[in-house]
Every structure is written in C-alpha cells, then in structure tokens.
mmCIF file of the N, C-alpha and C atoms, coordinates in Angstrom:
data_MODEL
# 
_entry.id   MODEL 
# 
loop_
_atom_site.group_PDB 
_atom_site.id 
_atom_site.type_symbol 
_atom_site.label_atom_id 
_atom_site.label_alt_id 
_atom_site.label_comp_id 
_atom_site.label_asym_id 
_atom_site.label_entity_id 
_atom_site.label_seq_id 
_atom_site.pdbx_PDB_ins_code 
_atom_site.Cartn_x 
_atom_site.Cartn_y 
_atom_site.Cartn_z 
_atom_site.occupancy 
_atom_site.B_iso_or_equiv 
_atom_site.pdbx_formal_charge 
_atom_site.auth_seq_id 
_atom_site.auth_comp_id 
_atom_site.auth_asym_id 
_atom_site.auth_atom_id 
_atom_site.pdbx_PDB_model_num 
ATOM 1   N N  . UNK A 1 1  ? -0.192  -19.481 -47.923 1.00 0.00 ? 1  UNK A N  1 
ATOM 2   C CA . UNK A 1 1  ? -0.327  -20.563 -46.967 1.00 0.00 ? 1  UNK A CA 1 
ATOM 3   C C  . UNK A 1 1  ? 0.876   -20.511 -46.040 1.00 0.00 ? 1  UNK A C  1 
ATOM 4   N N  . UNK A 1 2  ? 0.641   -20.675 -44.752 1.00 0.00 ? 2  UNK A N  1 
ATOM 5   C CA . UNK A 1 2  ? 1.777   -20.727 -43.846 1.00 0.00 ? 2  UNK A CA 1 
ATOM 6   C C  . UNK A 1 2  ? 1.737   -22.015 -43.046 1.00 0.00 ? 2  UNK A C  1 
ATOM 7   N N  . UNK A 1 3  ? 2.884   -22.420 -42.565 1.00 0.00 ? 3  UNK A N  1 
ATOM 8   C CA . UNK A 1 3  ? 2.995   -23.662 -41.813 1.00 0.00 ? 3  UNK A CA 1 
ATOM 9   C C  . UNK A 1 3  ? 3.872   -23.432 -40.588 1.00 0.00 ? 3  UNK A C  1 
ATOM 10  N N  . UNK A 1 4  ? 3.337   -22.768 -39.557 1.00 0.00 ? 4  UNK A N  1 
ATOM 11  C CA . UNK A 1 4  ? 4.159   -22.446 -38.406 1.00 0.00 ? 4  UNK A CA 1 
ATOM 12  C C  . UNK A 1 4  ? 4.399   -23.606 -37.463 1.00 0.00 ? 4  UNK A C  1 
ATOM 13  N N  . UNK A 1 5  ? 3.599   -24.646 -37.536 1.00 0.00 ? 5  UNK A N  1 
ATOM 14  C CA . UNK A 1 5  ? 3.743   -25.775 -36.629 1.00 0.00 ? 5  UNK A CA 1 
ATOM 15  C C  . UNK A 1 5  ? 4.088   -27.028 -37.420 1.00 0.00 ? 5  UNK A C  1 
ATOM 16  N N  . UNK A 1 6  ? 5.093   -27.766 -36.947 1.00 0.00 ? 6  UNK A N  1 
ATOM 17  C CA . UNK A 1 6  ? 5.449   -29.030 -37.569 1.00 0.00 ? 6  UNK A CA 1 
ATOM 18  C C  . UNK A 1 6  ? 5.856   -30.025 -36.502 1.00 0.00 ? 6  UNK A C  1 
ATOM 19  N N  . UNK A 1 7  ? 5.423   -31.277 -36.615 1.00 0.00 ? 7  UNK A N  1 
ATOM 20  C CA . UNK A 1 7  ? 5.799   -32.343 -35.704 1.00 0.00 ? 7  UNK A CA 1 
ATOM 21  C C  . UNK A 1 7  ? 5.876   -33.635 -36.494 1.00 0.00 ? 7  UNK A C  1 
ATOM 22  N N  . UNK A 1 8  ? 7.053   -34.207 -36.599 1.00 0.00 ? 8  UNK A N  1 
ATOM 23  C CA . UNK A 1 8  ? 7.234   -35.496 -37.268 1.00 0.00 ? 8  UNK A CA 1 
ATOM 24  C C  . UNK A 1 8  ? 6.473   -35.555 -38.590 1.00 0.00 ? 8  UNK A C  1 
ATOM 25  N N  . UNK A 1 9  ? 6.609   -34.513 -39.382 1.00 0.00 ? 9  UNK A N  1 
ATOM 26  C CA . UNK A 1 9  ? 5.951   -34.486 -40.669 1.00 0.00 ? 9  UNK A CA 1 
ATOM 27  C C  . UNK A 1 9  ? 4.525   -33.961 -40.638 1.00 0.00 ? 9  UNK A C  1 
ATOM 28  N N  . UNK A 1 10 ? 3.957   -33.743 -39.440 1.00 0.00 ? 10 UNK A N  1 
ATOM 29  C CA . UNK A 1 10 ? 2.623   -33.176 -39.326 1.00 0.00 ? 10 UNK A CA 1 
ATOM 30  C C  . UNK A 1 10 ? 2.741   -31.663 -39.399 1.00 0.00 ? 10 UNK A C  1 
ATOM 31  N N  . UNK A 1 11 ? 2.017   -31.049 -40.326 1.00 0.00 ? 11 UNK A N  1 
ATOM 32  C CA . UNK A 1 11 ? 2.135   -29.612 -40.554 1.00 0.00 ? 11 UNK A CA 1 
ATOM 33  C C  . UNK A 1 11 ? 0.759   -28.963 -40.557 1.00 0.00 ? 11 UNK A C  1 
ATOM 34  N N  . UNK A 1 12 ? 0.649   -27.818 -39.885 1.00 0.00 ? 12 UNK A N  1 
ATOM 35  C CA . UNK A 1 12 ? -0.574  -27.026 -39.896 1.00 0.00 ? 12 UNK A CA 1 
ATOM 36  C C  . UNK A 1 12 ? -0.459  -25.950 -40.963 1.00 0.00 ? 12 UNK A C  1 
ATOM 37  N N  . UNK A 1 13 ? -1.467  -25.873 -41.825 1.00 0.00 ? 13 UNK A N  1 
ATOM 38  C CA . UNK A 1 13 ? -1.544  -24.842 -42.860 1.00 0.00 ? 13 UNK A CA 1 
ATOM 39  C C  . UNK A 1 13 ? -2.790  -24.002 -42.603 1.00 0.00 ? 13 UNK A C  1 
ATOM 40  N N  . UNK A 1 14 ? -2.677  -22.687 -42.685 1.00 0.00 ? 14 UNK A N  1 
ATOM 41  C CA . UNK A 1 14 ? -3.810  -21.778 -42.575 1.00 0.00 ? 14 UNK A CA 1 
ATOM 42  C C  . UNK A 1 14 ? -3.873  -21.000 -43.884 1.00 0.00 ? 14 UNK A C  1 
ATOM 43  N N  . UNK A 1 15 ? -5.050  -20.961 -44.503 1.00 0.00 ? 15 UNK A N  1 
ATOM 44  C CA . UNK A 1 15 ? -5.158  -20.348 -45.827 1.00 0.00 ? 15 UNK A CA 1 
ATOM 45  C C  . UNK A 1 15 ? -6.533  -19.755 -46.038 1.00 0.00 ? 15 UNK A C  1 
ATOM 46  N N  . UNK A 1 16 ? -6.617  -18.805 -46.973 1.00 0.00 ? 16 UNK A N  1 
ATOM 47  C CA . UNK A 1 16 ? -7.873  -18.162 -47.331 1.00 0.00 ? 16 UNK A CA 1 
ATOM 48  C C  . UNK A 1 16 ? -8.423  -18.821 -48.588 1.00 0.00 ? 16 UNK A C  1 
ATOM 49  N N  . UNK A 1 17 ? -9.725  -19.127 -48.540 1.00 0.00 ? 17 UNK A N  1 
ATOM 50  C CA . UNK A 1 17 ? -10.358 -19.777 -49.683 1.00 0.00 ? 17 UNK A CA 1 
ATOM 51  C C  . UNK A 1 17 ? -11.861 -19.559 -49.605 1.00 0.00 ? 17 UNK A C  1 
ATOM 52  N N  . UNK A 1 18 ? -12.494 -19.326 -50.735 1.00 0.00 ? 18 UNK A N  1 
ATOM 53  C CA . UNK A 1 18 ? -13.960 -19.178 -50.808 1.00 0.00 ? 18 UNK A CA 1 
ATOM 54  C C  . UNK A 1 18 ? -14.501 -18.123 -49.850 1.00 0.00 ? 18 UNK A C  1 
ATOM 55  N N  . UNK A 1 19 ? -13.777 -17.028 -49.684 1.00 0.00 ? 19 UNK A N  1 
ATOM 56  C CA . UNK A 1 19 ? -14.257 -15.923 -48.875 1.00 0.00 ? 19 UNK A CA 1 
ATOM 57  C C  . UNK A 1 19 ? -14.098 -16.091 -47.378 1.00 0.00 ? 19 UNK A C  1 
ATOM 58  N N  . UNK A 1 20 ? -13.345 -17.074 -46.947 1.00 0.00 ? 20 UNK A N  1 
ATOM 59  C CA . UNK A 1 20 ? -13.126 -17.289 -45.516 1.00 0.00 ? 20 UNK A CA 1 
ATOM 60  C C  . UNK A 1 20 ? -11.782 -17.941 -45.284 1.00 0.00 ? 20 UNK A C  1 
ATOM 61  N N  . UNK A 1 21 ? -11.462 -18.162 -44.032 1.00 0.00 ? 21 UNK A N  1 
ATOM 62  C CA . UNK A 1 21 ? -10.185 -18.768 -43.651 1.00 0.00 ? 21 UNK A CA 1 
ATOM 63  C C  . UNK A 1 21 ? -10.401 -20.210 -43.222 1.00 0.00 ? 21 UNK A C  1 
ATOM 64  N N  . UNK A 1 22 ? -9.447  -21.056 -43.555 1.00 0.00 ? 22 UNK A N  1 
ATOM 65  C CA . UNK A 1 22 ? -9.488  -22.485 -43.266 1.00 0.00 ? 22 UNK A CA 1 
ATOM 66  C C  . UNK A 1 22 ? -8.147  -22.931 -42.696 1.00 0.00 ? 22 UNK A C  1 
ATOM 67  N N  . UNK A 1 23 ? -8.138  -24.117 -42.137 1.00 0.00 ? 23 UNK A N  1 
ATOM 68  C CA . UNK A 1 23 ? -6.883  -24.741 -41.747 1.00 0.00 ? 23 UNK A CA 1 
ATOM 69  C C  . UNK A 1 23 ? -6.893  -26.176 -42.252 1.00 0.00 ? 23 UNK A C  1 
ATOM 70  N N  . UNK A 1 24 ? -5.704  -26.731 -42.409 1.00 0.00 ? 24 UNK A N  1 
ATOM 71  C CA . UNK A 1 24 ? -5.550  -28.126 -42.788 1.00 0.00 ? 24 UNK A CA 1 
ATOM 72  C C  . UNK A 1 24 ? -4.308  -28.699 -42.148 1.00 0.00 ? 24 UNK A C  1 
ATOM 73  N N  . UNK A 1 25 ? -4.344  -29.988 -41.841 1.00 0.00 ? 25 UNK A N  1 
ATOM 74  C CA . UNK A 1 25 ? -3.179  -30.699 -41.327 1.00 0.00 ? 25 UNK A CA 1 
ATOM 75  C C  . UNK A 1 25 ? -2.718  -31.673 -42.395 1.00 0.00 ? 25 UNK A C  1 
ATOM 76  N N  . UNK A 1 26 ? -1.436  -31.685 -42.662 1.00 0.00 ? 26 UNK A N  1 
ATOM 77  C CA . UNK A 1 26 ? -0.884  -32.604 -43.644 1.00 0.00 ? 26 UNK A CA 1 
ATOM 78  C C  . UNK A 1 26 ? 0.263   -33.391 -43.020 1.00 0.00 ? 26 UNK A C  1 
ATOM 79  N N  . UNK A 1 27 ? 0.546   -34.540 -43.623 1.00 0.00 ? 27 UNK A N  1 
ATOM 80  C CA . UNK A 1 27 ? 1.737   -35.318 -43.274 1.00 0.00 ? 27 UNK A CA 1 
ATOM 81  C C  . UNK A 1 27 ? 2.494   -35.603 -44.558 1.00 0.00 ? 27 UNK A C  1 
ATOM 82  N N  . UNK A 1 28 ? 3.774   -35.853 -44.416 1.00 0.00 ? 28 UNK A N  1 
ATOM 83  C CA . UNK A 1 28 ? 4.582   -36.216 -45.574 1.00 0.00 ? 28 UNK A CA 1 
ATOM 84  C C  . UNK A 1 28 ? 4.185   -37.620 -46.011 1.00 0.00 ? 28 UNK A C  1 
ATOM 85  N N  . UNK A 1 29 ? 4.102   -37.815 -47.310 1.00 0.00 ? 29 UNK A N  1 
ATOM 86  C CA . UNK A 1 29 ? 3.780   -39.145 -47.839 1.00 0.00 ? 29 UNK A CA 1 
ATOM 87  C C  . UNK A 1 29 ? 4.965   -40.077 -47.623 1.00 0.00 ? 29 UNK A C  1 
ATOM 88  N N  . UNK A 1 30 ? 4.669   -41.319 -47.245 1.00 0.00 ? 30 UNK A N  1 
ATOM 89  C CA . UNK A 1 30 ? 5.738   -42.295 -47.025 1.00 0.00 ? 30 UNK A CA 1 
ATOM 90  C C  . UNK A 1 30 ? 6.372   -42.713 -48.341 1.00 0.00 ? 30 UNK A C  1 
ATOM 91  N N  . UNK A 1 31 ? 5.543   -42.820 -49.363 1.00 0.00 ? 31 UNK A N  1 
ATOM 92  C CA . UNK A 1 31 ? 6.039   -43.188 -50.693 1.00 0.00 ? 31 UNK A CA 1 
ATOM 93  C C  . UNK A 1 31 ? 5.650   -42.069 -51.652 1.00 0.00 ? 31 UNK A C  1 
ATOM 94  N N  . UNK A 1 32 ? 6.502   -41.814 -52.587 1.00 0.00 ? 32 UNK A N  1 
ATOM 95  C CA . UNK A 1 32 ? 6.215   -40.760 -53.551 1.00 0.00 ? 32 UNK A CA 1 
ATOM 96  C C  . UNK A 1 32 ? 6.621   -39.409 -53.015 1.00 0.00 ? 32 UNK A C  1 
ATOM 97  N N  . UNK A 1 33 ? 5.982   -38.385 -53.539 1.00 0.00 ? 33 UNK A N  1 
ATOM 98  C CA . UNK A 1 33 ? 6.333   -37.028 -53.129 1.00 0.00 ? 33 UNK A CA 1 
ATOM 99  C C  . UNK A 1 33 ? 5.096   -36.281 -52.661 1.00 0.00 ? 33 UNK A C  1 
ATOM 100 N N  . UNK A 1 34 ? 5.330   -35.199 -51.981 1.00 0.00 ? 34 UNK A N  1 
ATOM 101 C CA . UNK A 1 34 ? 4.235   -34.344 -51.561 1.00 0.00 ? 34 UNK A CA 1 
ATOM 102 C C  . UNK A 1 34 ? 3.711   -34.680 -50.188 1.00 0.00 ? 34 UNK A C  1 
ATOM 103 N N  . UNK A 1 35 ? 2.544   -34.116 -49.913 1.00 0.00 ? 35 UNK A N  1 
ATOM 104 C CA . UNK A 1 35 ? 1.926   -34.280 -48.606 1.00 0.00 ? 35 UNK A CA 1 
ATOM 105 C C  . UNK A 1 35 ? 0.503   -34.798 -48.758 1.00 0.00 ? 35 UNK A C  1 
ATOM 106 N N  . UNK A 1 36 ? 0.004   -35.415 -47.700 1.00 0.00 ? 36 UNK A N  1 
ATOM 107 C CA . UNK A 1 36 ? -1.354  -35.940 -47.676 1.00 0.00 ? 36 UNK A CA 1 
ATOM 108 C C  . UNK A 1 36 ? -2.145  -35.170 -46.627 1.00 0.00 ? 36 UNK A C  1 
ATOM 109 N N  . UNK A 1 37 ? -3.339  -34.700 -46.981 1.00 0.00 ? 37 UNK A N  1 
ATOM 110 C CA . UNK A 1 37 ? -4.208  -34.011 -46.033 1.00 0.00 ? 37 UNK A CA 1 
ATOM 111 C C  . UNK A 1 37 ? -4.813  -35.063 -45.105 1.00 0.00 ? 37 UNK A C  1 
ATOM 112 N N  . UNK A 1 38 ? -4.662  -34.860 -43.790 1.00 0.00 ? 38 UNK A N  1 
ATOM 113 C CA . UNK A 1 38 ? -5.201  -35.803 -42.819 1.00 0.00 ? 38 UNK A CA 1 
ATOM 114 C C  . UNK A 1 38 ? -6.341  -35.206 -41.998 1.00 0.00 ? 38 UNK A C  1 
ATOM 115 N N  . UNK A 1 39 ? -6.483  -33.883 -42.003 1.00 0.00 ? 39 UNK A N  1 
ATOM 116 C CA . UNK A 1 39 ? -7.589  -33.211 -41.309 1.00 0.00 ? 39 UNK A CA 1 
ATOM 117 C C  . UNK A 1 39 ? -7.725  -31.806 -41.876 1.00 0.00 ? 39 UNK A C  1 
ATOM 118 N N  . UNK A 1 40 ? -8.942  -31.271 -41.818 1.00 0.00 ? 40 UNK A N  1 
ATOM 119 C CA . UNK A 1 40 ? -9.162  -29.916 -42.308 1.00 0.00 ? 40 UNK A CA 1 
ATOM 120 C C  . UNK A 1 40 ? -10.421 -29.346 -41.644 1.00 0.00 ? 40 UNK A C  1 
ATOM 121 N N  . UNK A 1 41 ? -10.547 -28.045 -41.706 1.00 0.00 ? 41 UNK A N  1 
ATOM 122 C CA . UNK A 1 41 ? -11.713 -27.385 -41.121 1.00 0.00 ? 41 UNK A CA 1 
ATOM 123 C C  . UNK A 1 41 ? -12.890 -27.478 -42.081 1.00 0.00 ? 41 UNK A C  1 
ATOM 124 N N  . UNK A 1 42 ? -14.051 -27.787 -41.530 1.00 0.00 ? 42 UNK A N  1 
ATOM 125 C CA . UNK A 1 42 ? -15.283 -27.807 -42.327 1.00 0.00 ? 42 UNK A CA 1 
ATOM 126 C C  . UNK A 1 42 ? -15.873 -26.406 -42.430 1.00 0.00 ? 42 UNK A C  1 
ATOM 127 N N  . UNK A 1 43 ? -15.760 -25.655 -41.349 1.00 0.00 ? 43 UNK A N  1 
ATOM 128 C CA . UNK A 1 43 ? -16.345 -24.316 -41.288 1.00 0.00 ? 43 UNK A CA 1 
ATOM 129 C C  . UNK A 1 43 ? -15.356 -23.273 -41.791 1.00 0.00 ? 43 UNK A C  1 
ATOM 130 N N  . UNK A 1 44 ? -15.900 -22.197 -42.355 1.00 0.00 ? 44 UNK A N  1 
ATOM 131 C CA . UNK A 1 44 ? -15.068 -21.053 -42.723 1.00 0.00 ? 44 UNK A CA 1 
ATOM 132 C C  . UNK A 1 44 ? -14.954 -20.135 -41.514 1.00 0.00 ? 44 UNK A C  1 
ATOM 133 N N  . UNK A 1 45 ? -13.772 -19.596 -41.282 1.00 0.00 ? 45 UNK A N  1 
ATOM 134 C CA . UNK A 1 45 ? -13.547 -18.661 -40.196 1.00 0.00 ? 45 UNK A CA 1 
ATOM 135 C C  . UNK A 1 45 ? -13.474 -17.254 -40.766 1.00 0.00 ? 45 UNK A C  1 
ATOM 136 N N  . UNK A 1 46 ? -13.904 -16.277 -39.976 1.00 0.00 ? 46 UNK A N  1 
ATOM 137 C CA . UNK A 1 46 ? -13.920 -14.889 -40.433 1.00 0.00 ? 46 UNK A CA 1 
ATOM 138 C C  . UNK A 1 46 ? -12.533 -14.282 -40.511 1.00 0.00 ? 46 UNK A C  1 
ATOM 139 N N  . UNK A 1 47 ? -11.606 -14.790 -39.700 1.00 0.00 ? 47 UNK A N  1 
ATOM 140 C CA . UNK A 1 47 ? -10.262 -14.219 -39.705 1.00 0.00 ? 47 UNK A CA 1 
ATOM 141 C C  . UNK A 1 47 ? -9.209  -15.315 -39.705 1.00 0.00 ? 47 UNK A C  1 
ATOM 142 N N  . UNK A 1 48 ? -8.021  -14.926 -40.130 1.00 0.00 ? 48 UNK A N  1 
ATOM 143 C CA . UNK A 1 48 ? -6.886  -15.845 -40.112 1.00 0.00 ? 48 UNK A CA 1 
ATOM 144 C C  . UNK A 1 48 ? -6.586  -16.282 -38.682 1.00 0.00 ? 48 UNK A C  1 
ATOM 145 N N  . UNK A 1 49 ? -6.707  -15.341 -37.736 1.00 0.00 ? 49 UNK A N  1 
ATOM 146 C CA . UNK A 1 49 ? -6.414  -15.649 -36.331 1.00 0.00 ? 49 UNK A CA 1 
ATOM 147 C C  . UNK A 1 49 ? -7.360  -16.718 -35.783 1.00 0.00 ? 49 UNK A C  1 
ATOM 148 N N  . UNK A 1 50 ? -8.639  -16.631 -36.131 1.00 0.00 ? 50 UNK A N  1 
ATOM 149 C CA . UNK A 1 50 ? -9.607  -17.628 -35.665 1.00 0.00 ? 50 UNK A CA 1 
ATOM 150 C C  . UNK A 1 50 ? -9.293  -19.003 -36.252 1.00 0.00 ? 50 UNK A C  1 
ATOM 151 N N  . UNK A 1 51 ? -8.972  -19.030 -37.539 1.00 0.00 ? 51 UNK A N  1 
ATOM 152 C CA . UNK A 1 51 ? -8.632  -20.299 -38.186 1.00 0.00 ? 51 UNK A CA 1 
ATOM 153 C C  . UNK A 1 51 ? -7.356  -20.879 -37.580 1.00 0.00 ? 51 UNK A C  1 
ATOM 154 N N  . UNK A 1 52 ? -6.396  -20.015 -37.324 1.00 0.00 ? 52 UNK A N  1 
ATOM 155 C CA . UNK A 1 52 ? -5.131  -20.471 -36.736 1.00 0.00 ? 52 UNK A CA 1 
ATOM 156 C C  . UNK A 1 52 ? -5.360  -21.048 -35.342 1.00 0.00 ? 52 UNK A C  1 
ATOM 157 N N  . UNK A 1 53 ? -6.154  -20.359 -34.538 1.00 0.00 ? 53 UNK A N  1 
ATOM 158 C CA . UNK A 1 53 ? -6.434  -20.827 -33.171 1.00 0.00 ? 53 UNK A CA 1 
ATOM 159 C C  . UNK A 1 53 ? -7.097  -22.198 -33.186 1.00 0.00 ? 53 UNK A C  1 
ATOM 160 N N  . UNK A 1 54 ? -8.092  -22.383 -34.045 1.00 0.00 ? 54 UNK A N  1 
ATOM 161 C CA . UNK A 1 54 ? -8.767  -23.673 -34.129 1.00 0.00 ? 54 UNK A CA 1 
ATOM 162 C C  . UNK A 1 54 ? -7.840  -24.735 -34.717 1.00 0.00 ? 54 UNK A C  1 
ATOM 163 N N  . UNK A 1 55 ? -7.017  -24.346 -35.676 1.00 0.00 ? 55 UNK A N  1 
ATOM 164 C CA . UNK A 1 55 ? -6.057  -25.285 -36.260 1.00 0.00 ? 55 UNK A CA 1 
ATOM 165 C C  . UNK A 1 55 ? -5.031  -25.753 -35.246 1.00 0.00 ? 55 UNK A C  1 
ATOM 166 N N  . UNK A 1 56 ? -4.577  -24.854 -34.381 1.00 0.00 ? 56 UNK A N  1 
ATOM 167 C CA . UNK A 1 56 ? -3.624  -25.229 -33.328 1.00 0.00 ? 56 UNK A CA 1 
ATOM 168 C C  . UNK A 1 56 ? -4.278  -26.224 -32.371 1.00 0.00 ? 56 UNK A C  1 
ATOM 169 N N  . UNK A 1 57 ? -5.558  -26.012 -32.068 1.00 0.00 ? 57 UNK A N  1 
ATOM 170 C CA . UNK A 1 57 ? -6.284  -26.957 -31.209 1.00 0.00 ? 57 UNK A CA 1 
ATOM 171 C C  . UNK A 1 57 ? -6.286  -28.352 -31.844 1.00 0.00 ? 57 UNK A C  1 
ATOM 172 N N  . UNK A 1 58 ? -6.586  -28.422 -33.128 1.00 0.00 ? 58 UNK A N  1 
ATOM 173 C CA . UNK A 1 58 ? -6.602  -29.704 -33.834 1.00 0.00 ? 58 UNK A CA 1 
ATOM 174 C C  . UNK A 1 58 ? -5.200  -30.304 -33.924 1.00 0.00 ? 58 UNK A C  1 
ATOM 175 N N  . UNK A 1 59 ? -4.214  -29.455 -34.168 1.00 0.00 ? 59 UNK A N  1 
ATOM 176 C CA . UNK A 1 59 ? -2.828  -29.906 -34.241 1.00 0.00 ? 59 UNK A CA 1 
ATOM 177 C C  . UNK A 1 59 ? -2.396  -30.505 -32.909 1.00 0.00 ? 59 UNK A C  1 
ATOM 178 N N  . UNK A 1 60 ? -2.695  -29.807 -31.814 1.00 0.00 ? 60 UNK A N  1 
ATOM 179 C CA . UNK A 1 60 ? -2.320  -30.300 -30.485 1.00 0.00 ? 60 UNK A CA 1 
ATOM 180 C C  . UNK A 1 60 ? -3.007  -31.626 -30.175 1.00 0.00 ? 60 UNK A C  1 
ATOM 181 N N  . UNK A 1 61 ? -4.274  -31.769 -30.571 1.00 0.00 ? 61 UNK A N  1 
ATOM 182 C CA . UNK A 1 61 ? -4.985  -33.030 -30.356 1.00 0.00 ? 61 UNK A CA 1 
ATOM 183 C C  . UNK A 1 61 ? -4.339  -34.150 -31.164 1.00 0.00 ? 61 UNK A C  1 
ATOM 184 N N  . UNK A 1 62 ? -3.965  -33.857 -32.399 1.00 0.00 ? 62 UNK A N  1 
ATOM 185 C CA . UNK A 1 62 ? -3.303  -34.865 -33.236 1.00 0.00 ? 62 UNK A CA 1 
ATOM 186 C C  . UNK A 1 62 ? -1.931  -35.218 -32.660 1.00 0.00 ? 62 UNK A C  1 
ATOM 187 N N  . UNK A 1 63 ? -1.216  -34.226 -32.179 1.00 0.00 ? 63 UNK A N  1 
ATOM 188 C CA . UNK A 1 63 ? 0.103   -34.465 -31.591 1.00 0.00 ? 63 UNK A CA 1 
ATOM 189 C C  . UNK A 1 63 ? -0.040  -35.346 -30.349 1.00 0.00 ? 63 UNK A C  1 
ATOM 190 N N  . UNK A 1 64 ? -1.052  -35.094 -29.518 1.00 0.00 ? 64 UNK A N  1 
ATOM 191 C CA . UNK A 1 64 ? -1.293  -35.909 -28.334 1.00 0.00 ? 64 UNK A CA 1 
ATOM 192 C C  . UNK A 1 64 ? -1.560  -37.342 -28.736 1.00 0.00 ? 64 UNK A C  1 
ATOM 193 N N  . UNK A 1 65 ? -2.378  -37.549 -29.788 1.00 0.00 ? 65 UNK A N  1 
ATOM 194 C CA . UNK A 1 65 ? -2.682  -38.906 -30.258 1.00 0.00 ? 65 UNK A CA 1 
ATOM 195 C C  . UNK A 1 65 ? -1.418  -39.614 -30.716 1.00 0.00 ? 65 UNK A C  1 
ATOM 196 N N  . UNK A 1 66 ? -0.527  -38.908 -31.412 1.00 0.00 ? 66 UNK A N  1 
ATOM 197 C CA . UNK A 1 66 ? 0.715   -39.503 -31.913 1.00 0.00 ? 66 UNK A CA 1 
ATOM 198 C C  . UNK A 1 66 ? 1.646   -39.859 -30.750 1.00 0.00 ? 66 UNK A C  1 
ATOM 199 N N  . UNK A 1 67 ? 1.756   -38.982 -29.756 1.00 0.00 ? 67 UNK A N  1 
ATOM 200 C CA . UNK A 1 67 ? 2.648   -39.214 -28.638 1.00 0.00 ? 67 UNK A CA 1 
ATOM 201 C C  . UNK A 1 67 ? 2.158   -40.353 -27.747 1.00 0.00 ? 67 UNK A C  1 
ATOM 202 N N  . UNK A 1 68 ? 0.860   -40.631 -27.755 1.00 0.00 ? 68 UNK A N  1 
ATOM 203 C CA . UNK A 1 68 ? 0.309   -41.678 -26.903 1.00 0.00 ? 68 UNK A CA 1 
ATOM 204 C C  . UNK A 1 68 ? 0.377   -43.061 -27.552 1.00 0.00 ? 68 UNK A C  1 
ATOM 205 N N  . UNK A 1 69 ? 0.809   -43.132 -28.789 1.00 0.00 ? 69 UNK A N  1 
ATOM 206 C CA . UNK A 1 69 ? 0.866   -44.418 -29.495 1.00 0.00 ? 69 UNK A CA 1 
ATOM 207 C C  . UNK A 1 69 ? 2.117   -45.146 -29.108 1.00 0.00 ? 69 UNK A C  1 
# 
C-alpha cells in the first residue's frame, strides 16, 4: 500500500486486492488510534496507474470540499 498524497490527515492509498487495483481515502481518527476509511473505489482497476489516477481525482475533489468549508 502506498500513500503519496496527504492533506490534513487525508491520505490516498492504492492497493491490489481480489485480482485488481483499488484506492481508498482515509483520515486520522480524532479519538483513539489508526485511520478511518472515508471513501474507496467500488470498481476494480486493471492497473495500479489507473487506480492511482482515479484516486487522485477523488482526493482532489475531497480536498476541494475541505478547503471550501
């Protein structure tokens, strides 16, 4: 799993699972330890690059929502 993008605790993860590539966005938990999944890909991607590209799109949209608050 890699996490090349981070913003105020928001992290993009790209990983291989069930024969395809996925992405997930997590944030740090306010209480306790660990991270909470706040968004993830429903579809499997054929390559890591495709999953990463779609994950960056979702990350940027989430970042825009956070900056507009």
